[in-house]
C-alpha positions as CSV (number, residue, x, y, z in Angstrom):
1,M,-0.9,-84.4,70.9
2,V,-3.5,-81.6,71.2
3,K,-4.1,-79.5,68.2
4,Q,-4.3,-75.8,68.7
5,N,-7.4,-74.1,67.3
6,Q,-6.7,-72.4,64.0
7,P,-7.5,-68.6,64.2
8,T,-10.7,-67.9,62.3
9,Q,-10.7,-65.1,59.7
10,S,-13.4,-62.5,60.0
11,G,-14.6,-59.9,57.4
12,F,-17.4,-58.8,55.3
13,T,-19.0,-61.0,52.8
14,L,-19.8,-59.7,49.3
15,V,-23.4,-59.5,50.2
16,E,-22.7,-57.4,53.2
17,L,-20.4,-55.1,51.2
18,A,-23.0,-54.7,48.6
19,I,-25.6,-53.7,51.2
20,V,-23.2,-51.1,52.8
21,L,-22.5,-49.6,49.3
22,V,-26.2,-49.4,48.5
23,I,-26.9,-47.6,51.9
24,I,-24.0,-45.2,51.3
25,G,-25.4,-44.5,47.8
26,L,-28.8,-43.8,49.1
27,I,-27.5,-41.4,51.8
28,L,-25.4,-39.5,49.2
29,G,-28.4,-39.3,46.9
30,M,-30.6,-37.9,49.6
31,A,-27.9,-35.4,50.5
32,F,-27.6,-34.1,46.9
33,K,-31.3,-34.1,46.4
34,G,-31.8,-32.2,49.7
35,K,-29.3,-29.6,48.5
36,D,-31.2,-29.2,45.2
37,L,-34.4,-28.7,47.1
38,I,-32.8,-26.1,49.4
39,D,-31.4,-24.2,46.4
40,G,-34.7,-24.3,44.6
41,A,-36.5,-23.1,47.7
42,K,-34.1,-20.2,48.0
43,V,-34.8,-19.1,44.4
44,K,-38.6,-19.3,45.1
45,S,-38.0,-17.3,48.3
46,I,-36.3,-14.5,46.4
47,A,-39.1,-14.5,43.8
48,T,-41.7,-14.3,46.6
49,Q,-39.8,-11.5,48.3
50,Y,-39.6,-9.5,45.1
51,N,-43.4,-10.0,44.4
52,K,-44.1,-8.8,47.9
53,I,-42.1,-5.6,47.5
54,Q,-43.7,-5.1,44.0
55,A,-47.2,-5.6,45.6
56,A,-46.3,-3.1,48.4
57,F,-45.5,-0.5,45.7
58,N,-48.9,-1.1,44.1
59,I,-50.8,-1.0,47.3
60,Y,-49.1,2.2,48.3
61,F,-50.1,3.7,45.0
62,E,-53.7,2.7,45.5
63,R,-53.7,4.3,49.0
64,Y,-51.9,7.5,48.3
65,G,-52.1,8.1,44.6
66,A,-48.3,8.0,44.0
67,Y,-45.6,5.4,44.3
68,P,-43.5,5.5,47.6
69,G,-40.8,8.1,47.3
70,D,-42.2,9.8,44.2
71,G,-42.4,13.5,45.1
72,C,-42.1,12.4,48.7
73,G,-42.0,15.7,50.7
74,L,-41.2,14.7,54.3
75,I,-40.4,11.2,55.5
76,T,-40.1,10.0,59.0
77,L,-36.7,8.5,59.7
78,G,-36.6,7.3,63.3
79,Q,-38.0,10.1,65.3
80,A,-37.0,12.9,62.9
81,F,-38.6,14.3,59.8
82,V,-36.3,14.4,56.8
83,P,-36.9,16.6,53.8
84,C,-37.2,14.7,50.5
85,A,-37.4,16.6,47.2
86,G,-38.4,15.3,43.8
87,A,-41.0,15.7,41.0
88,K,-44.1,13.5,41.2
89,N,-43.7,11.8,37.8
90,G,-44.1,8.1,38.4
91,L,-40.4,7.5,38.8
92,L,-37.8,7.8,41.5
93,N,-35.4,10.3,39.9
94,T,-33.3,11.3,42.9
95,A,-31.3,9.5,45.5
96,Q,-33.7,11.0,48.1
97,E,-36.7,9.5,46.4
98,A,-35.1,6.1,45.9
99,N,-34.0,6.0,49.5
100,A,-37.4,7.1,50.8
101,A,-39.3,4.4,48.9
102,I,-38.3,1.5,51.2
103,I,-38.7,3.7,54.3
104,L,-42.2,4.8,53.4
105,L,-43.3,1.2,52.7
106,Q,-42.1,0.3,56.2
107,N,-43.7,3.3,57.8
108,A,-47.0,2.3,56.1
109,N,-46.6,-1.2,57.6
110,L,-46.5,-2.7,54.1
111,L,-43.0,-4.2,54.6
112,S,-41.1,-5.3,57.6
113,A,-37.4,-5.1,58.2
114,A,-37.1,-8.8,57.2
115,D,-38.9,-8.2,53.9
116,V,-36.1,-5.8,52.7
117,Q,-33.2,-8.0,53.8
118,S,-32.0,-10.2,50.9
119,P,-31.2,-13.9,51.4
120,F,-27.6,-13.1,50.8
121,G,-27.2,-11.1,54.0
122,V,-27.4,-7.6,52.4
123,P,-30.4,-5.3,52.1
124,W,-32.4,-4.5,49.0
125,A,-32.2,-1.0,47.7
126,V,-33.8,0.9,44.8
127,S,-31.8,2.3,42.0
128,V,-32.2,6.0,40.8
129,S,-33.9,6.1,37.4
130,T,-31.6,8.9,36.1
131,S,-28.5,6.8,36.7
132,A,-29.8,3.4,36.0
133,F,-27.1,0.8,35.5
134,F,-29.6,-1.8,34.4
135,P,-30.7,-0.6,31.0
136,P,-33.0,0.7,29.6
137,A,-32.6,4.2,31.2
138,G,-35.6,5.8,33.0
139,T,-36.3,2.7,35.1
140,N,-36.1,1.9,38.8
141,Y,-34.7,-1.5,39.8
142,L,-34.5,-3.4,43.1
143,S,-31.0,-4.7,43.6
144,F,-28.5,-5.9,46.2
145,T,-26.4,-3.3,48.0
146,T,-24.6,-2.8,51.3
147,A,-25.8,-0.7,54.2
148,A,-23.2,1.9,53.3
149,A,-24.5,2.2,49.8
150,V,-28.1,3.2,50.4
151,P,-29.6,4.7,48.2
152,L,-28.3,2.5,45.5
153,T,-25.7,4.2,43.4
154,A,-23.7,1.2,42.3
155,A,-24.8,-2.4,41.9
156,A,-23.2,-4.8,44.3
157,A,-22.1,-8.1,42.7
158,V,-23.0,-10.2,45.7
159,A,-25.7,-12.5,44.4
160,D,-24.9,-16.1,43.7
161,S,-25.0,-16.4,39.9
162,R,-26.7,-19.8,40.0
163,F,-29.7,-18.3,41.8
164,V,-29.9,-15.2,39.6
165,C,-29.9,-17.4,36.5
166,A,-32.6,-19.7,38.0
167,L,-34.6,-16.8,39.2
168,D,-34.5,-15.3,35.7
169,R,-35.7,-18.6,34.3
170,L,-38.5,-18.7,36.9
171,I,-40.1,-15.3,36.5
172,D,-38.6,-13.8,33.3
173,N,-37.1,-14.8,29.9
174,G,-34.0,-16.5,31.3
175,D,-31.7,-14.3,29.2
176,S,-29.2,-11.8,30.5
177,G,-27.8,-11.0,27.0
178,A,-29.1,-8.8,24.3
179,A,-32.7,-10.2,24.6
180,A,-32.8,-9.0,28.2
181,A,-32.6,-5.4,27.2
182,A,-36.1,-5.5,25.8
183,A,-38.7,-3.2,27.3
184,G,-40.6,-4.8,30.2
185,T,-37.8,-7.2,31.2
186,T,-38.0,-8.1,34.9
187,V,-34.6,-9.6,35.7
188,R,-31.4,-8.0,34.6
189,S,-27.8,-9.1,35.2
190,T,-25.0,-7.1,33.6
191,T,-22.1,-9.0,35.1
192,A,-20.2,-11.4,32.8
193,P,-20.5,-14.2,32.0
194,L,-24.0,-13.7,30.7
195,Y,-26.5,-16.5,30.4
196,T,-29.3,-17.7,28.1
197,N,-32.1,-20.2,28.3
198,A,-29.6,-22.9,27.2
199,T,-27.3,-22.2,30.2
200,D,-27.1,-24.8,33.0
201,C,-27.8,-22.4,35.8
202,W,-26.5,-24.7,38.5
203,A,-23.1,-25.1,36.8
204,R,-22.4,-21.4,37.0
205,T,-19.9,-20.0,39.5
206,G,-19.2,-16.6,41.1
207,T,-21.4,-13.7,42.1
208,V,-23.2,-11.2,40.0
209,N,-25.2,-8.0,40.3
210,V,-29.0,-8.4,39.7
211,G,-31.7,-5.9,39.0
212,L,-35.4,-6.6,39.5
213,R,-37.6,-4.1,37.7
214,L,-39.9,-2.0,39.9
215,L,-40.9,1.1,37.8
216,P,-42.4,1.7,35.4
């Protein structure tokens, strides 16, 4: 009588399973770490972009004796000259002046079109000092807006709140509450919920408006 071969059972050993789990863990760890690095790079990119725009304001002042848009006279928009009225007082007090600022910086080849496009897909714009919605009054801020809202007349809450919080911590005092109203504050966010230095920036959700101080 011939015995039939018993079917052999196949599967993973405990060692093989352990190796697979370790590999999966390493892959997930690298993915999360990669995301953290990308997020951190985006925050630094925003800071670099702001510094470049701020530097362009200062270079323009050194060249022409006034900030771009301040008492601007005539500006070139496309192929046409557009009148721009305003007192030369070190601030951008009118919508015309605020709108002219970015245009003049581009006309002077101090900024490119890419330099004034935010990482969130909407352009930067300059707020009017007389209607500043980032206190204190009498200041000009760089903020997010939409193409239909230039010059900036209302803050657009389109910035990822995680990046705004992290940006504040990187270049300013990390506080959007009462302490952020102090004179000289660089980063302002007036959209609730506010944050402090004790806030876990990367646990925040939603979008906020943000103001980056330009003048004075």
